[in-house]
C-alpha positions in Angstrom: -0.1 -0.2 -0.1 1.6 3.5 -0.9 1.6 6.1 1.7 1.5 9.8 -0.1 3.2 12.5 2.1 2.1 15.9 1.4 5.7 17.9 1.7 4.6 21.2 0.2 6.0 24.1 1.7 2.8 26.7 3.5 3.1 30.0 5.0 4.3 30.1 8.9 5.9 26.2 8.7 2.5 25.0 9.3 0.6 22.5 7.1 -2.3 22.9 5.2 -4.5 20.2 6.8 -3.6 21.9 10.1 -5.0 25.3 8.6 -8.2 23.6 7.3 -8.7 21.7 10.7 -7.8 25.4 12.6 -10.3 27.3 10.0 -13.2 24.9 10.7 -12.4 25.3 14.7 -12.4 29.0 14.2 -15.4 30.1 12.6 -16.0 32.8 15.2 -12.8 34.9 14.0 -13.6 34.7 10.5 -17.0 35.6 11.0 -16.2 39.0 13.2 -13.1 39.5 10.7 -15.6 39.7 7.7 -18.5 41.8 9.5 -16.0 44.3 11.0 -14.0 44.5 7.5 -17.1 45.2 5.6 -17.5 48.5 7.6 -13.9 49.8 7.4 -13.5 48.7 3.8 -14.8 49.9 0.6 -17.6 47.9 0.0 -17.1 47.8 -3.8 -14.2 45.4 -2.9 -15.8 43.0 -0.6 -14.9 39.4 -1.6 -11.7 40.5 -3.3 -8.5 38.5 -2.3 -7.5 41.3 0.2 -10.9 41.6 2.1 -10.8 37.6 2.4 -7.6 37.2 4.5 -7.9 37.3 8.1 -4.9 37.5 10.6 -5.4 34.9 13.2 -2.6 35.8 16.2 -0.9 33.3 18.3 -3.0 33.9 21.3 -6.2 32.3 19.7 -4.4 29.4 18.1 -3.8 28.5 22.2 -4.8 24.6 22.6 -5.7 22.9 26.2 -2.9 20.3 26.8 -2.3 18.3 29.8 0.7 19.0 32.3 2.4 17.7 35.3 1.7 19.9 38.4 5.4 19.8 39.5 4.1 18.5 43.1 5.3 15.8 44.6 8.8 13.8 44.4 10.3 12.6 41.3 13.3 12.2 39.4 14.9 13.9 36.2 17.4 13.0 34.1 18.7 16.0 32.4 21.0 15.9 29.5 24.7 17.3 29.3 25.0 16.9 33.3 28.9 15.9 34.1 29.2 17.6 37.5 25.9 16.3 39.5 25.6 13.0 41.1 21.9 11.5 42.6 21.1 13.3 45.5 23.4 16.6 45.1 21.8 20.0 45.7 22.0 22.6 42.9 23.0 26.0 43.7 21.0 28.8 42.9 22.6 32.2 41.8 22.1 34.9 44.5 20.6 37.4 41.8 18.1 35.0 40.4 19.7 35.0 36.8 20.4 31.9 35.0 23.3 31.1 32.7 21.2 30.8 29.6 22.3 32.7 26.6 18.7 33.6 25.4 17.6 37.3 25.1 15.4 38.6 27.7 11.7 38.4 27.0 9.5 41.3 25.8 6.4 42.2 28.2 4.4 43.1 25.4 5.1 40.0 23.7 4.9 39.2 20.0 1.4 37.8 18.7 2.9 36.3 15.7 0.2 34.0 14.2 -0.8 33.2 10.6 -2.7 35.0 7.9 -5.5 32.8 6.3 -7.9 33.1 3.1 -11.0 32.5 2.7 -12.6 31.4 -0.6 -14.7 34.0 -2.0 -17.8 31.7 -1.2 -16.9 31.0 2.4 -16.4 34.6 2.7 -20.0 35.6 1.1 -21.7 32.8 3.2 -20.4 34.5 6.5 -21.5 37.9 4.8 -25.0 37.1 4.3 -25.5 34.3 7.1 -29.2 34.1 8.2 -30.3 36.7 5.6 -32.8 35.6 3.4 -36.2 37.0 1.5 -39.1 36.6 3.8 -42.2 34.7 2.8 -40.6 32.9 0.1 -43.7 30.4 -0.9 -44.9 30.4 -4.5 -43.6 27.5 -6.5 -44.3 26.0 -9.6 -43.4 23.3 -12.3 -42.3 24.4 -15.8 -40.7 22.5 -18.7 -37.1 23.6 -18.2 -37.0 23.2 -14.5 -34.5 21.2 -12.4 -35.2 17.4 -12.0 -34.6 15.6 -8.3 -34.5 11.6 -7.8 -37.2 10.1 -6.1 -37.4 6.5 -5.1 -40.0 4.6 -7.3 -40.3 1.0 -5.7 -38.5 -2.1 -6.4 -36.9 -3.3 -9.5 -34.8 -6.1 -11.0 -31.7 -4.2 -12.0 -29.1 -1.4 -10.7 -26.0 -0.4 -8.8 -24.9 -2.7 -6.2 -24.9 0.1 -3.8 -29.1 0.5 -4.1 -29.3 -3.1 -3.5 -32.4 -3.9 -1.4 -30.9 -6.9 1.1 -34.1 -7.9 2.5 -36.0 -8.1 -0.4 -33.2 -9.8 -2.4 -33.4 -12.6 0.6 -37.2 -12.9 0.6 -37.0 -13.3 -3.0 -34.5 -16.2 -2.6 -36.6 -17.8 0.1 -39.7 -17.5 -2.2 -37.8 -19.4 -5.0 -36.2 -21.9 -2.5 -39.6 -23.0 -1.0 -41.0 -23.3 -4.8 -38.2 -25.3 -5.5 -38.0 -27.3 -2.2 -40.2 -30.2 -3.7 -38.4 -30.6 -6.6 -34.7 -30.5 -4.6 -36.4 -33.0 -1.9 -37.6 -35.8 -4.4 -34.4 -35.5 -6.2 -32.5 -35.5 -2.6 -34.7 -38.6 -1.4 -34.0 -40.7 -4.9 -30.2 -40.1 -4.3 -30.4 -41.2 -0.9 -32.1 -44.5 -2.0 -29.6 -45.2 -4.5 -26.9 -44.6 -2.2 -28.3 -47.0 0.2 -28.7 -49.5 -2.3 -25.4 -49.3 -3.6 -23.7 -49.6 -0.5 -25.6 -52.5 0.5 -24.7 -54.3 -3.0 -21.2 -53.3 -2.2 -21.5 -54.5 1.5 -22.5 -58.1 0.1 -20.0 -58.6 -2.4 -17.4 -56.9 -0.1 -15.8 -55.2 -3.1 -13.7 -52.2 -2.1 -12.0 -51.6 -5.7 -11.2 -48.0 -6.1 -11.7 -47.9 -9.7 -15.2 -49.8 -9.4 -18.0 -48.0 -11.5 -20.2 -48.5 -8.3 -17.7 -46.7 -6.3 -17.5 -43.9 -8.7 -21.0 -43.1 -8.9 -21.1 -43.7 -5.1 -19.0 -40.7 -4.5 -20.9 -38.7 -7.4 -24.2 -39.3 -5.3 -22.5 -38.1 -2.2 -21.4 -35.0 -3.9 -24.9 -34.3 -5.2 -26.7 -34.9 -1.9 -24.2 -32.1 -0.4 -25.1 -29.9 -2.9 -29.0 -30.5 -2.4 -28.7 -30.5 1.2 -27.0 -27.0 1.3 -29.7 -25.6 -1.4 -32.5 -27.0 1.1 -30.8 -25.7 4.6 -29.0 -22.4 3.6 -30.4 -19.7 1.7 -28.1 -18.7 -1.6 -28.5 -15.5 -3.6 -29.0 -15.8 -7.5 -28.6 -13.2 -9.6 -32.1 -13.6 -10.3 -32.8 -13.0 -6.9 -31.6 -9.7 -6.3 -33.8 -6.4 -6.0 -33.0 -3.0 -6.0 -34.2 0.3 -4.8 -35.9 2.0 -7.7 -34.9 5.6 -8.5 -36.7 7.8 -10.9 -36.2 12.0 -11.9 -39.2 14.0 -11.5 -39.5 17.8 -12.0 -38.5 19.8 -9.1 -40.7 22.8 -7.9 -38.6 25.6 -8.1 -39.2 29.0 -6.5 -39.4 31.7 -8.7 -38.8 35.3 -7.5 -38.2 38.7 -8.6 -36.8 41.5 -6.5 -37.4 45.3 -7.8 -34.3 47.3 -7.6 -35.6 51.1 -7.1 -33.6 54.0 -6.8 -34.2 58.1 -6.7 -31.7 59.3 -9.2 -33.3 63.0 -9.0 -31.4 66.0 -8.5 -32.3 66.1 -4.3 -29.8 63.1 -4.6 -26.4 64.8 -3.4 -23.2 62.7 -3.6 -23.3 61.0 -0.2 -26.8 59.7 -0.8 -26.1 58.5 -4.4 -23.2 56.6 -3.0 -25.3 55.0 -0.2 -28.0 54.3 -2.3 -25.4 52.3 -4.7 -23.7 50.6 -1.9 -26.6 49.2 -0.5 -28.4 48.0 -4.1 -24.8 46.5 -4.7 -25.0 44.4 -1.2 -28.4 43.4 -2.2 -27.4 42.1 -5.8 -24.6 40.5 -4.5 -26.3 39.0 -2.0 -28.8 37.2 -4.6 -26.0 36.3 -7.0 -23.7 34.8 -4.3 -26.1 32.9 -2.2 -27.0 29.8 -3.9 -30.6 29.3 -2.7 -31.5 32.4 -4.9 -29.2 31.9 -7.7 -32.6 31.5 -10.0 -33.9 35.0 -8.6 -34.4 37.8 -11.0 -33.3 41.3 -10.6 -34.7 44.5 -12.4 -33.5 47.4 -11.9 -36.0 51.1 -12.0 -34.4 54.4 -11.8 -36.5 57.7 -11.3 -36.9 61.2 -11.2 -40.1 62.4 -12.6 -40.2 59.5 -15.0 -39.1 56.0 -14.1 -36.7 54.0 -16.3 -35.7 50.2 -16.4 -32.1 49.9 -16.8 -29.4 47.3 -17.1 -27.2 46.5 -14.2 -24.5 48.4 -15.5 -26.2 51.4 -16.5 -27.7 51.1 -12.9 -24.4 51.4 -11.1 -22.9 53.9 -13.6 -25.4 56.4 -14.5 -26.8 59.6 -13.0 -29.7 61.5 -13.8 -31.2 64.9 -13.0 -34.8 66.5 -12.5 -37.7 66.4 -10.2 -39.0 63.4 -8.0 -42.3 61.8 -8.7 -42.2 58.2 -6.6 -45.2 57.3 -8.1 -43.8 56.9 -12.0 -41.2 54.3 -10.3 -44.1 52.1 -8.6 -46.2 52.5 -12.0 -43.1 50.7 -13.8 -43.0 48.2 -11.6 -46.5 47.6 -11.9 -46.1 47.6 -15.6 -43.5 44.8 -15.6 -45.1 42.4 -13.3 -48.0 42.6 -15.5 -46.7 41.7 -18.3 -43.9 39.3 -17.3 -44.5 38.0 -13.6 -47.7 36.1 -13.0 -48.7 36.8 -9.5 -50.0 33.2 -8.9 -46.7 32.0 -9.9 -43.9 34.5 -8.5 -42.5 35.9 -5.5 -42.5 39.7 -5.9 -39.9 42.0 -3.7 -39.4 45.6 -3.5 -36.3 47.5 -2.3 -36.5 50.9 -2.4 -33.8 53.6 -1.6 -34.3 57.3 -1.5 -33.5 60.6 0.3 -37.1 61.2 1.5 -38.0 64.0 -1.2 -40.9 64.0 -3.1 -42.9 66.2 -5.1 -46.2 67.0 -2.6 -48.7 66.4 -5.4 -47.5 63.1 -6.0 -47.5 62.0 -2.4 -51.2 61.0 -2.6 -50.9 58.8 -5.9 -47.7 57.4 -4.8 -49.4 56.1 -1.2 -52.2 54.7 -3.3 -50.1 52.8 -5.4 -48.0 51.5 -2.7 -51.0 50.4 -0.3 -53.6 49.7 -2.6 -52.1 48.1 -5.4 -48.3 47.2 -4.8 -48.4 45.9 -1.0 -51.2 43.2 -1.7 -49.1 41.4 -4.3 -45.6 41.5 -3.0 -44.0 39.2 -0.5 -42.1 41.8 1.2 -41.2 45.8 0.4 -37.9 47.2 1.9 -38.2 51.0 2.3 -34.0 52.4 2.9 -34.4 56.3 3.7 -30.9 57.9 3.1 -31.0 60.8 5.8 -27.7 62.1 7.9 -30.8 63.3 10.4 -33.0 60.7 11.7 -34.5 62.4 14.3 -35.7 65.0 11.4 -37.7 62.4 9.1 -38.7 63.4 5.8 -42.3 64.2 4.5 -41.9 60.7 2.6 -41.2 58.7 5.6 -43.9 60.7 7.8 -46.6 59.8 4.9 -45.4 56.1 4.6 -44.7 55.2 8.2 -48.8 54.7 8.6 -48.8 52.7 5.9 -46.2 50.3 7.5 -47.8 50.1 10.8 -50.8 48.5 9.0 -48.6 46.2 6.6 -46.1 44.0 8.6 -44.0 43.4 5.4 -43.4 46.7 4.6 -40.4 47.4 6.5 -38.7 50.8 6.7 -35.1 51.8 8.0 -33.0 54.5 7.7 -29.2 54.8 6.6 -27.4 58.1 7.9 -23.9 56.9 7.2 -22.0 54.3 4.8 -21.1 52.3 7.9 -24.6 51.8 8.7 -25.4 50.3 5.1 -24.7 46.8 6.4 -26.1 46.5 9.6 -29.3 48.1 8.2 -29.5 45.9 5.0 -29.4 42.7 7.7 -31.9 44.0 9.8 -34.2 44.3 6.7 -33.4 40.9 5.2 -33.6 38.4 8.4 -34.0 35.0 7.3 -36.9 34.5 9.8 -39.2 37.1 8.7 -39.4 40.8 9.4 -38.2 42.3 12.7 -40.3 45.1 13.7 
């Protein structure tokens, strides 16, 4: 048997398996590093090579170990001893210093440690841990959906790992029972023939090895042994084998569409645009890097007094000017839903970023669209207002707040600065519903 030893060099002299085992054990260190780093670094760099590197100090790598207490009477054999015998007393320097040649230790100490790099998948798993789309319940079957394997009874052919041992032995037992009569009759006939031959040979006192009767007697013994084995023991024949059947059936898939809505009017300053950009970017990465939401569709809507559906590239790169009519964005969202996403089959979500500015003459129309048409058809709607003075809420916030009080799947949060983007995102998209 060959033994393969991995002698590849790794950072800090520690082996790769040790690093992997340590990474699994120190999950908390990774989690804290990811969530602290997302607030300190540019969010656009989240998931890059630098953000996935975590420095782990030597102190955190300490493991419990067993040691002798040092109490009691015991003997030690020390190397290099040329002048002491058992029972001699070792003199101690009065100044307390030793004779070693080592350097004096530092009071602060050197933390040392190693630097570990997470995979991109691991990084986003930690970043979006316990985040989810609430009320994701609608499922449907279509011709192009994924398939899943399900059990489908017992079949006669299949791979040995799926062999049903109980059913195979039951089949062999049934076959043995059906053949028992035939085997028993053959066994009785052979035993009768053996008795007659033995009696005939005994009378004639014939013991020649090459006597045909002796040869026949040996054949009879072999046949008797075979038939008794068939009768006394269950033997699996290839025709007895039975396997667990597996078939592929269409898998119901959860269909969801998320509408990312952003105010791009002139009232949105550079700071507000940056925060809205980063918030939607975080939502986009959450949906794209989380496996269970890989099939979620994202539609991007920008609005001033008029709403535009834009591509992902345009949404994150362009900027518009003009006044603000939020109702235009709501109308655009409803238009896309009516044309492309049947309410019975799709889970519909909305995520809106705004500075809270809106034309007063548009406020009633916007709230009517939101409360009477949009909220009844969506699973969840999140509104993030970018306001550096949360103690002075905008007119839109004050108008929308009563609507949110009447509908629990409308959540409102305020973002005052870039450091609050990630905490607010986690607050809005908790996995277990909405936290009021």
